[in-house]
C-alpha positions in Angstrom: 0.0 0.0 0.0 1.3 3.4 -0.9 2.3 5.3 2.2 0.5 8.6 3.0 3.2 11.3 3.1 3.3 14.9 4.2 7.0 15.4 3.6 7.0 15.7 -0.2 9.6 18.0 -1.5 8.9 20.3 -4.4 11.7 18.6 -6.4 10.0 15.2 -5.9 6.7 16.5 -7.2 8.4 18.2 -10.1 10.1 14.9 -10.9 6.7 13.3 -11.1 5.4 15.9 -13.6 8.5 15.3 -15.7 8.1 11.5 -16.0 7.3 10.1 -19.4 3.5 10.5 -19.8 2.7 6.8 -19.9 4.9 6.0 -16.8 3.3 8.9 -14.9 -0.3 7.8 -15.7 0.4 4.2 -15.0 1.9 5.0 -11.6 -1.1 7.3 -10.7 -3.6 4.6 -11.8 -1.8 2.1 -9.5 -2.0 4.5 -6.5 -5.7 5.2 -7.4 -6.6 1.5 -7.4 -5.0 1.0 -4.0 -7.2 3.6 -2.3 -10.4 4.0 -4.5 -12.9 2.2 -6.7 -11.3 3.0 -10.1 -14.8 3.1 -11.7 -16.6 5.3 -9.2 -16.8 9.1 -9.4 -18.2 11.3 -6.7 -20.7 13.8 -8.2 -21.2 17.3 -6.8 -23.3 20.3 -7.9 -22.3 23.9 -7.3 -24.7 26.7 -6.9 -23.9 30.4 -6.7 -26.1 31.6 -3.8 -24.7 35.1 -4.0 -23.3 36.2 -7.4 -21.0 39.1 -8.4 -19.9 42.3 -6.7 -16.8 40.8 -5.0 -14.3 43.4 -3.9 -11.2 41.2 -4.6 -9.0 41.4 -7.7 -8.5 37.7 -8.5 -7.3 38.0 -12.1 -9.3 34.9 -13.2 -12.6 35.8 -11.7 -15.6 37.3 -13.6 -17.3 38.1 -10.2 -14.8 40.8 -9.3 -16.7 44.1 -9.2 -13.7 45.9 -10.8 -13.8 43.9 -14.0 -16.4 44.5 -16.8 -17.5 40.9 -17.5 -21.2 41.3 -17.7 -21.8 39.6 -14.3 -24.1 41.8 -12.2 -24.1 41.8 -8.4 -27.0 40.0 -6.9 -28.3 39.5 -3.4 -28.1 36.3 -1.4 -30.7 33.8 -2.7 -33.6 32.9 -0.5 -33.9 29.6 1.2 -36.7 28.2 -0.9 -34.9 28.9 -4.1 -31.7 27.2 -2.9 -33.6 24.2 -1.7 -35.4 23.8 -5.1 -31.9 23.8 -6.8 -30.7 21.2 -4.3 -33.7 19.0 -5.0 -33.1 19.2 -8.7 -29.4 18.4 -8.2 -30.2 15.3 -6.2 -32.8 14.1 -8.7 -30.1 14.4 -11.4 -27.7 12.2 -9.4 -25.6 14.6 -7.4 -24.7 13.5 -3.8 -23.0 16.7 -2.7 -24.4 20.2 -2.9 -21.9 23.1 -2.8 -23.0 26.7 -2.1 -20.7 29.5 -3.2 -21.0 33.2 -2.4 -18.9 36.0 -4.0 -17.8 37.5 -0.7 -14.3 38.4 0.5 -15.6 37.0 3.7 -19.1 36.7 5.1 -20.5 39.1 7.6 -21.6 37.6 10.9 -25.2 38.4 10.0 -25.0 36.2 6.9 -24.0 33.1 8.8 -27.5 32.2 10.1 -29.0 32.5 6.6 -26.3 30.2 5.1 -26.7 27.9 8.1 -30.4 27.5 7.3 -29.6 26.6 3.8 -27.1 24.0 5.0 -29.6 22.4 7.3 -32.3 22.3 4.6 -29.9 20.6 2.1 -28.7 18.1 4.7 -32.4 17.2 5.3 -32.5 16.0 1.7 -29.8 13.4 2.5 -27.0 15.2 0.6 -23.5 16.1 1.7 -23.1 19.9 2.1 -20.2 22.1 1.0 -19.8 25.9 1.1 -17.3 28.4 -0.2 -17.9 31.8 1.2 -14.4 33.4 1.3 -12.3 33.9 4.4 -13.7 32.6 7.6 -13.1 33.6 11.2 -12.7 30.9 13.8 -16.2 31.5 15.3 -17.8 31.5 11.8 -16.2 28.1 11.0 -17.5 26.6 14.2 -21.0 28.1 13.5 -21.1 26.4 10.1 -20.0 23.1 11.6 -22.7 23.5 14.2 -25.2 24.0 11.3 -24.2 20.6 9.9 -21.8 21.7 7.1 -19.7 18.8 5.9 -17.0 20.4 3.7 -15.6 23.9 3.3 -13.9 24.9 0.1 -11.0 27.4 0.1 -8.5 27.1 -2.6 -4.8 28.0 -2.5 -5.1 28.9 -6.2 -1.4 28.7 -7.1 2.1 28.2 -5.8 3.1 30.8 -3.2 5.5 32.6 -5.4 3.1 32.9 -8.3 0.2 34.0 -6.1 1.1 37.7 -6.2 0.8 37.6 -10.0 -2.9 37.0 -9.8 -4.2 38.3 -6.5 -3.3 41.5 -4.5 -6.2 41.9 -2.2 -5.5 39.0 0.2 -2.3 37.3 1.3 -1.4 33.6 0.8 -1.3 33.4 4.6 -4.9 34.6 4.8 -5.9 31.4 2.9 -3.8 29.2 5.2 -5.4 30.9 8.2 -8.9 30.1 6.9 -7.9 26.5 6.3 -6.7 26.4 9.9 -10.0 27.7 11.2 -11.9 25.2 9.1 -9.7 22.3 10.2 -9.9 23.3 13.9 -13.7 23.4 13.6 -13.7 19.7 12.5 -14.9 20.4 9.0 -13.6 18.5 6.0 -11.5 20.5 3.7 -11.9 21.0 -0.1 -8.8 22.8 -1.3 -7.1 22.9 -4.7 -6.1 25.4 -7.3 -6.2 26.7 -10.8 -3.8 25.8 -13.6 -3.3 27.4 -17.0 -2.9 30.9 -15.6 0.5 31.4 -17.2 2.4 29.5 -14.5 5.4 27.3 -15.3 5.5 23.5 -14.7 7.7 24.2 -11.7 5.0 26.5 -10.3 2.4 23.8 -10.8 4.6 21.6 -8.8 4.7 24.3 -6.2 0.9 24.3 -5.9 0.8 20.6 -5.5 3.6 20.7 -2.9 1.7 23.4 -0.9 -1.4 21.1 -0.9 0.4 17.9 -0.1 2.3 19.4 2.8 -0.7 20.8 4.6 -1.2 19.4 8.1 -3.7 17.0 6.6 -4.3 16.3 2.9 -7.5 18.0 1.7 -10.4 15.6 1.6 -11.2 17.0 -1.9 -8.7 18.5 -4.2 -10.4 20.5 -7.1 -8.1 21.0 -10.0 -9.5 23.9 -12.1 -8.4 24.6 -15.7 -8.6 28.3 -16.3 -11.8 29.4 -18.0 -10.9 32.6 -19.8 -13.6 35.2 -19.4 -13.5 38.4 -21.4 -12.9 41.4 -19.2 -10.7 39.6 -16.7 -6.9 40.2 -16.8 -6.2 36.6 -17.7 -8.4 36.6 -20.9 -6.1 35.8 -23.8 -3.6 33.7 -21.7 -2.1 30.9 -23.7 -4.1 27.7 -23.1 -2.6 25.0 -21.1 -1.5 21.9 -23.0 -4.2 19.2 -22.3 -1.5 16.6 -21.5 0.0 19.0 -18.9 -3.4 19.1 -17.3 -3.5 15.3 -17.1 0.0 15.3 -15.7 -1.2 17.7 -12.9 -4.1 15.3 -12.1 -1.8 12.3 -12.0 0.8 14.0 -9.7 -2.0 15.2 -7.4 -3.3 11.6 -7.2 0.2 10.2 -6.3 1.0 13.0 -3.8 -2.4 12.8 -2.1 -3.5 9.1 -2.4 -6.7 9.2 -0.3 -8.0 12.6 -1.5 -10.9 12.9 -4.0 -9.3 14.7 -7.0 -12.0 16.7 -8.7 -12.3 17.9 -12.3 -13.7 21.4 -11.7 -13.8 24.6 -13.8 -12.9 24.2 -17.4 -14.5 20.8 -18.0 -16.9 22.3 -20.5 -13.9 22.9 -22.8 -12.5 19.4 -22.3 -13.2 16.7 -24.9 -14.6 13.3 -23.7 -11.2 11.8 -24.5 -9.4 14.3 -22.2 -11.8 13.6 -19.4 -11.3 9.9 -19.8 -7.5 10.4 -19.5 -8.1 12.4 -16.3 -10.1 9.6 -14.8 -7.4 7.2 -15.8 -4.9 9.4 -14.1 -6.8 9.4 -10.8 -9.5 12.0 -11.0 -12.6 10.6 -9.2 -14.9 13.6 -8.6 -16.6 16.1 -10.9 -18.9 19.1 -10.7 -22.2 18.1 -12.3 -24.8 20.5 -13.8 -25.2 23.3 -16.2 -23.1 26.0 -14.5 -20.1 26.5 -12.1 -20.9 29.8 -10.3 -20.8 31.9 -13.5 -19.1 29.7 -16.1 -20.5 26.8 -18.1 -20.3 23.1 -17.4 -21.3 20.0 -19.4 -25.0 19.2 -19.1 -26.2 16.2 -17.0 -27.2 14.1 -20.0 -23.8 14.4 -21.6 -22.1 13.4 -18.3 -24.4 10.4 -17.9 -23.7 9.3 -21.4 -19.9 9.7 -20.9 -20.1 7.7 -17.7 -22.0 4.9 -19.5 -19.4 4.8 -22.3 -16.6 4.5 -19.8 -18.4 2.1 -17.4 -18.2 4.6 -14.6 -20.8 4.9 -11.9 -21.6 7.7 -9.4 -20.2 7.1 -6.0 -22.8 6.7 -3.3 -22.3 8.4 0.0 -23.5 7.5 3.5 -25.2 10.6 5.0 -26.6 10.7 8.5 -30.3 10.2 9.2 -32.7 12.8 8.1 -34.2 12.8 11.7 -31.0 14.5 12.9 -31.0 16.9 10.0 -34.6 17.9 10.6 -33.5 19.1 14.0 -30.7 21.1 12.3 -33.2 22.6 9.9 -35.5 23.8 12.7 -32.8 25.3 14.7 -31.1 27.1 11.8 -34.3 28.4 10.5 -35.1 29.9 13.9 -31.6 31.5 14.1 -31.9 32.9 10.6 -35.3 34.5 11.5 -33.9 36.0 14.7 
């Protein structure tokens, strides 16, 4: 059995990325089979519960208020609308429902409203995930108390490349939020974006940062840059598809037990490229028509691809709905207070 390591060096991960392609994918597939069902993929759906108007300057993001991308600022969705989207996602086969808000960080008054959404989605028998920006320690504990399973907060890039794409928050701010989430007992979803103009060595730096966290993230989303007109990264040279597969394979080897997710950019991937990613160790996808504000393959297409590849959706064991009904009642009362 491949040992779980937290002492990877950057040079070791770079050496993985530089292996002959067939050797790298074969090694990653071997590690994958040791720790996961090779024909099962975890399926999540992502909903933007608060879109646009973000004060940050992330160079890839169409939701930043300072960029003219056509994304208008919207208010936080109401509970019934979120619940309807979650019910539709479950009916389409998703087992995890992720809620994202375009905030630098949530205000304390927002937490009870999001908590009520978490409780309602849990009551459907789905896993819950949220990505709301930076969290304080009390906010992380409040979300855990509401029944949240996962919190997403990406590192985005290697530390030394980070200042090329973001100037409104520090790398350490991201690590601090991950620490609060970890201390609250939440599972961590943390990955990054590739294809932003970084070098292969800097991609190794991102994977090194993830693989040497105090605990490997439970989910590692690998996003392929979606270039949106109006953002500073529009027009960036597209990442070689084989380089993307190499990144997936190296992530699988470095973090054997993590779920490695194909996230943003999947709409631009061919079926053949996705199949290579699954072979290289990806075992999670976002499922549905949209990822926050960018497109995603439709459900029917994904189902057809799964059938062609002999892949099935991973089932999850969620706690009883009786417990979740109590959570819903409590959170709804707090949101109304």
